[in-house]
N, C-alpha and C positions, 0 to 999 in steps of 0.2 A: 489455715490458722481460725480460730476463731472469730467473727464480727466482731469487730469493737463497740461495746454500750455508750450511751450520751452519761454524762457526768451525772446526771440527777437520775440513772434509772434505777429501781427498787433491786436491792437486793435478790439474787440468785432466794427461790425460796429453798430449805434446810429439807423439806419435804416434796416434791414435788413426786410423780411418775412412780415408785418404786424400781421400775425397769428400765431407767432412761441412761443414755451413755454419757459418759465421761467424754468429753472433748476431746480430743485425739491431736498426734503430731508434739512436734517441741521446737519455741523458738529458743532461736540461738540469744543470749547476753545474761535471758534467768535475770529480771528486774523481779525482786521480790518483794513485800512489803509497798510496793508501790499500789498505788491503784491500775487495773488493769487497761483501763480505760486512756489514758495521757500521760502514762509516766510520771503522773504527781502524787506525794503524799497526800494520803487519807485526808479528808477536813478535819479540824479538830472541830469538838463541841461541846454547847458550855456543859458545865454538870453545874445537870439541874440538882441534884441530889446536896447540893449543899449550895444549890444559892438561896439565899434569905425570901428571897420573893414567891410565895405564893402561884402555882397555876393557877390562870383566867381571872389575879386574884378582883373581887367586888362584884366580877360577873355572875347575872341570875338567868334562867333559863338555858341554861346552853347548852346548845346539839353537838354533837361529831358524828361524822361519818367515815366510811375508808380514813379512820385515821391508820399513817403511820409515825414510829418513833425510834428515832435514829438514835444510841449512845453512844457516850465516851468510854473504850473497855475499862478507862480507869478509873471513872468512875464509881463512888460509892455506890451509885443506883442499881450496879448491876450487882452488886452486895442485897442487902436488905434493903434499901432504896427501890429494887426493881419487883419484890413484888407484891409496895403497898404501891406503886404506882400501878399493879398491874390492880388491886382491886378497888382504887378508884375508880375507873376507867371500866370494869365490870363490877357492880360492890353487890349484886347477885349469886356471882362464881365466886365461890370459895376457894383460895389460891389454892389452899391447902392440896387439893385435888392434885394439880401441875405438880409441886414442888412431889406427892406421895407417888404418882407417875413415873418421875423422872429419878428417885430414889431406889423403886423397882423395875428399871430401865437398869439402872449400874447393877444392882444383883443377878438380873438373869443371864447381863454381860459375864460378869468375873464365874460364873457358872460354866459358862461357856471356853474359861480360859486356861489353859495349861500351867500350875506355875512349876509346874515340873521340866517343862521349856527353856526357861529363864536362864540368864547366864551367869548370875547369883542362887540356883534353884539348891537349898538344900539337897534336891534328887542327883545334883550332879556334884558331889562336896567333893574337892581337892578334882579340878578339872584338870584337863595335860592344858598345859602353855605352854609360849618356849621363854625359855633363861633371858636375862638381860643382855646376852652375851651373842646368842643365836636369830637364827633369821633375821637379823638388822636392816642389812636394806630390801630386804623386804620386805618389813614392816611399816618399815620407816615411808617406801612405795604407793604403799596401801592408802599411808596415817594419810601421805599429803595430799591423794587424790580426793578420802573423805573428807577432812577437811577443805577444799578447792568448795566452795559456795556455786563460783562462777564458770566452772566445769560443765560443759554440754554434754557431757560424758557420764550421765551418773547411775550406770549401770557397774558395778565388775565381779564377775563369775573369776572364782579359783576354783580349776578343777585339779585332777590329781589322783597317784593309785592310794589302792589303799592304805591303811598307815605314814602315810607319807608326809605326815601332820598335820591337813588342814584345820582341824578341829582345835588343836594347839593355839592356830595361828588365830585361829577364828576368835579365840575365848579373852587372846591377847588382844586383838585391836579391838573386843566390844569391850575392858576396861580399860585400855588405852582413852576408849568414844568417852566414856563413865566420867571419867574420870577429868576429861578436858569439857562435860558437857553437854555434851552432843551427840549422846547414844537416846535416839528417840525410842529401839524396840529389838530384841535380842531374841531371836527365837533358835532353838539347836531340838532338831529333829531327831530321834533315837527310834532305833527297828525293836526293839525288844522292850519298850514302854508304849499299855496300848493308850495312852495320851498325847503322845507327840511321832507318834508314827504315823500315822494319818492329816491330812490338812484340814479336819472338822476343828481344829482346835485355833491354826496359823491368825485367820480376819483376827478371830476376840481378843488373840493376845495380845498382839502388835497393837490394836486401839487400845485394849487398858493400858499397855506402859506409855502410850500415846498422850493421852489424859491423863495418866499420874502426871504431866508434867505443866499442865492448862489446866485451871479449874475451870473456866471457861466452856475448854473443846471438850474436856470432863459432860460438862452437861448438856451439850451438844450434846454426845456420842451419847448416854442414857437415853433422853428423846428419844434419839433415833430409834433406838432400841424397843421406848414403851410405846413410839408410833407403828412400827410392824414387831407382832411377837414371835411371828415365825422368819426373823430377817435371817438365824445362824441354816436353818434350812436351805436357802437360796444358794444362789449358785457363787462361787470364788470373788467370782468380779460383781456382783451386785454388794456382793456386803463387802469387799474392799469399796466400793462406791459410795454406798450410804453410809458405812460405820467411818469412812477416810474422808474420803477426799470432799463430797459435801459439807461433811462440819466443821470441815477446816476454812469453805468456798466461803462458807454461810457467815461465818466469822468474820471473812476476813473486810464480806462485802460489803455488813450486818453492823460489824462493830469497831471496827479499821485495825483488825488485828495483824500486828507485824509479822507474816508465818515468816519470818529469817530468825523472829527470838526463839522458835520453837527450836530445840533438838533434833537431826535431823538425818541422825545415819537409823538403818535399818540395813540388821544384821539380821541372813539364815544360813545353818548352818547343817550340815548332811543331810540336802533334798535325796539323795539317791537313797536315804534310808525310810524315806515317803511309800506308802503299799500305794502298789498304781504306777504304770507310769503316764496314765491320762489327768490324775488326779498332778503328778507335778508338772506335765504341760497344760496341764490348769492352769495350774497356781502361779507359772513361768508368764503367761498368756494376761491374764489377770493384773501381775507387777508392771507390765513393761505398759499395758493399756488401762492404768488410774494409775498406780507413784509414776512412771517416771513424767508426768505432761508439767510439762513446763512455768507454771504457777504454781506449783509445786514444786516446797525446799528438800525434801528428798532425797537421797543420795543410798544404792540399795546395794547390798554386797551378799551374795550367792557363793556358799564355799556347798561344793558335791563331788562326789566321786564322779570318773569322763563318762556316767550309762547314757543310754538313748536318748533318755527325753532333752539331758541340758546339750549334745551331741550333739543330736541334729540342730537345736535352737540354737549356738553355736558356729554352724557350719556353714560355710560360704550356701548363700541361699533361705537360710534358717533364720525368724526372725527377730533374731538379737543377734545375728552377726552382726549389721552396721551401727546397731547402738553401745555396744557390751564392751566392758574393757576384760579383755579371757588375760588372765596370767594363770598358764602351765606350768602348776608347780613340779613336777616329777622331771620334764623336759630339759626345762633352762633354770633350774635351783637344786643347782647338787648341794646335797645336807650333811655330804660326808663331815666337815670340818666343825659343824654346828656338835654333830650327834658323838666325836672324839668329846668335845667341850664338857659335853654333858655327862658322857662316862666316866669321867676323869672329877669333874668336882661331883658326882652324888658318889662315887668312890670315895675318895677325898673322905666323903664323910663319914663311913660308912669307916674311913679309918678311926677319927675320935668313936666312935663308938666302942671298935675293939680296941682301941689302945694297938693294933701295930697296922704301922704304915706302910708293910711292906708286903700284905696280903696280894697285892694287884702286880702287874705293869704297864708297862706301855706296849707290849707286844698283846698282849690279852687285849687291850681295849683295841686294839688294828686287827686281830682277829674277827673283834665281835660288830667292829663297822662295814670292813668288809662281808662278813653272814647279814648283814643289815641290807648289804646294795641299793641307800638311802632311805630305806625304811626305816622312817623315824620310832616307829611302833613295834618292832625289832628290840633295839634296845630301850624302847621304856620299860615293855614286857621284863626282859632279860633282866632289869635292874630291878625292878621289883618282885623280883620271883629271887631275887640273889639277895635284898636285907627284907626277906623276913626278919622280925625279932627277934623268931624261934628255931632261928638256922644261922649255922656256922657258915659268913659269906665269900668266905673263903674254897671252904666245903661244895657250896653251893656253883660256884663260878666253874669249880674245878668239870664238876660236872653237865655244866652247860656247854663247855670246852672241849669237852671227849662223849659228848651225850651220841648213841646208837641207838636207833627203834631194835632194841631187843626187848623179847615179850614176855620176859621180867625188871624191867625195867620203871619200878615202880614211879619214876621220878618226872613232873610235868613241866616244866619248865615254861612250854611254847603254849601252854594250856587259852589263854587268854588267846593268842592270834591264830593257835586251830578253831576256837569262837568265830572270828571275826570271818573262815576262810567258809565254815562251813557255812554259814548266813549267805552271803554271796554264790558260792556252789550249789546249794539247793534254790536261792532263787531265780538261776539262768535254766537251773535244769527245769525249773518248773514253765517255769515262759517256753522256754525252747520248744519243752513236749509237748506244750498245749495247743502248738498249732497243729491243724488238721493235715498240714501234706509232713509235719513232722511222723505219722507215724507211727510205728514201730520203730523211730533212730532213738538208741539210746544213748541219752547226750554224756550223760558222762564214757562211757565205753570211748566215743567219737571225739572226746578231749582225752580223754589217755592215749591212746592211739598217737594224735598232733604230738601231745608230752615226747610220746618215745623217738617219735620223726627228730624233733628238737636235739636229742642225743646221739641216734641210728644215721637218722637222715634217711632212708629206706626211697627216699627218690632219687637221691642219688647212684641207685644201684641200674641200670638198663635193666638189668635179670628178674626186680622184681616187677616193672611193668611190662617187659618187652617193647619195648615200643622205640619207631626211631624220634620219637620228638621228646625233647627233655619233658618230661613226664610231669606229673602234679601226683600226689597224695590221694587228690581228692579225686581225679581219671581213675585209682586201681580200687577205689572203695563205693565207683556209684557213684556220688554226688557229682549238683552245678556246681558249675566256677565258682557263683558267689557260696559258693556252704560252711566257709572259714570263716568270713566275715559272718554269714548269720550264727554261726555256731559260738560266737565268744560275742555279741552282740550289747552281752550283760558279763560281759567279764572284763573289758577293756580298763579299770582297775588293775588289772592281774598278768594280762597279756595283752599284746597286739601282734599284729601280722608287719612280719621281714618280707622285702620283694625283693627277689633276684632273678634268679632264672626261671623259679621257680619260689609260690607264696609258702611261708611256715611260718610256726609261730614263736614268739618268744616270751620268755616267761621275764616278765619284770622285779620277780622275788625269789630264789635260792631260796629263801624257807619259804615257796611254795609250793617248788618242785617239792623237794622233803619230804611233805604235807602229804601230794600225792602219792608219792614212794612209800609212806610208812602206813601199816594197817595197824596202828596202837594213835594214832593220830587220828589221818580222814579217816574212820573206821567205817560207817555204812556206805560212805563215797569215795570206796578204797578200792579198784579196780586191779585185778589179780593181774600183772603178763600176761602169762596162760589165755588168759580170755583176750586182753590183746591178740596175742601173736598167733589164737584159733584162728579172731576173726579176720585180717589181715591175709588169712591160710586161705580163708572159707572165697574171701572175693578176689584173689589172685585166682583158683580154682574159675570160676567166675568170665574172670578179667577174659584170662586167655579164649574162651572159646569167644569174648565177644573180636580178640582181638584178630585182624586180618592176621595168614602166615607169611605177606609179605613182608608184614614187619616186627616180627623177632627179630632179636640180634644174639642171644644168644641165653646159659641158665645157668653161667657155676654160680652165681647167686642167688636162684631157686632154692637149695636147700640150706640155705643161710636164713630163709623168708620161713619154708617152711617147718622149718627145727630146727631152730635156733640152738643159742648148744646151751642148757641148761634149763632150758622153756620146755617142760609138756604140752605141746601142740597135740587138740584131741579131734581132728577133723574124717573118722575113720567113715563117717556114714557119704561127707561130702565126695572120700576119696574114691569111694563106690560106685559112688554115683559118676564121677569125672569118668574112671574108669571104663563104663559100661557105657558112655555115650559118645568114646573115641576119642577124649582128650585126651592120652600118651600118643594116640596115631596122628594126632595133632600136634604134635610138638614134635612127631618123627617126620612127618610132613617138613617142617621147617628143615630139614636139614639137607632138602632138595637146592632151595633157596643158598643157607646157609654151612655149608661145608665143614667150614670150623666146627661147629656146633660137638658135635660128634665128641670130640677130646676133653671135651664135660662131660659127657655119661659117667665113665668112675667112677668120679667124687659124687655122681647125684646120686648112682645106686646106693654108694656105702651111707650115705645122709636117709637113704629111700626106709634104708632095714630099721633104721631109729626113729621114722613117720610112722612104720607100718607093722608096729608088733602087735598093736588090737589086731588088725584086719587080718591077716595072718590065721588069728587063731578065728576071726567067723565067715571068712571068705577065703580060704588059699587060693580059690582059682582068679583072684580079681590079682594079685600080687602075680600069678603066674606071668596074668596077661602086660603089669609092670613090666616086669624083668624083661618079657622078649622084647621089651625097645631098646634094654639097654645093655646087654651081653652083647 
């Protein structure tokens, strides 16, 4: 806890060493607007500007040194009287210099903000938000915590899957806070907007909004900018300290400003859409070290997908774990009922437009809610497409309900959703493949194999991996035990890991699975099943060489894996190499340990006829070698 100062101590200087640190730690009780030293209200000062008595009336030859003047913040002296007083003390100094410098500081601050990031920005016109009768319990819980100024837990973090409605909740909270007069600032990151997809504008934008609520704070922040014209090139911690923390403390100690009178809610949405994990981490650290100090009034509310930076910070041992109230949106808040109400209300509005109240049914709504898998963005996207003014809602609803990935299908009802998935996948791919130890590994191919495993569950088939122990797909792929977690490090908003006898992925949204399986939707991110199975077949052949003979069990499922029905697997070169290196001989030798394997040979031979069509033309001798082991 910082050392207490004596009651007659001078106020903290507004412009100390630019890189000095703010106090750390958080005291309980959160006494705001009181003297930090003794808990007493700040002293009242005489209103000099309104007094009829002049300074040193009748005095002559007055000399002053080391003069410190403290003024009442409610006095007219803070306005025009202050400039006159300065001029009296230093008549040779043009007071307009200070005013011009302050104006220049404010103008420079404004140049570094992002208007597009504001909650009421025209760039975000008609942003998603919650209906009055949706997310009622959750919004009430969040507002109760934000409004409670005495709550020592002043950081709220909400994480949830992509499209689960985080931004709509944040927008709703922002508007309610504004209505209650407690919205200090709101900043909405946006990955597609260069003015708000990085951290360069977030501190200036927060400072700008806070300053807009109080003229004295505006002047102090402007002066801070004028004092350090390269402040926006400094670290987020330094910016936050010098543009927000120090001006507030200076006003409180120097003028008696009650910080509890200021709007205190600071909202940050879409942290995951900020470029660079290290920048996200830097912002979270700056918030903790600067804005959560006990002598400041703020309550900070951050919303994000559960990607690496915030996931690590909130995990046990993370620097935010002990200080944050964590709302896990997808796991603990079922949105199905809200999605039903959302669709019914909007479909009923369309009924007024079309004059046909029977163009949809409750069954249609249930089908859409089920397809949404708790993903609010799914039903919002569908409604937006159905409600296009130059189209028939009934016809478009039918298209959505019967939509198939036909090559000739021109309708694109899920285009907005597909763009979301594309952005997330591209970012995860780039991050994964940039790691040197992942050199040569194809992120999309590995993800697709794990996706296929969700349905086919290769790992459950002993014949696939040929080992006694309960096998992992990662063993077959030749990857480490932690490879699955590493693979999806940046995909936790779309998938999760389920732990049973072996780890496997769980797709959080059915629409994401549809996206991966549909070339017209995934486009360049689409991985054909034949490529996935070909890679698995190659890995399987290599695995046989690594596996001791004594660990073979059966090969009944081997052809299902090497030659899946209806899928062309191209591994001719690998089969030739496998045969030349004695792979078939190794399989045959396993019958000495497990004689029962022989009964599966006829079935295997039948399937190998399909698999070896290409090899027969190029190298018939190899096929004959293979046959000698199975006839």
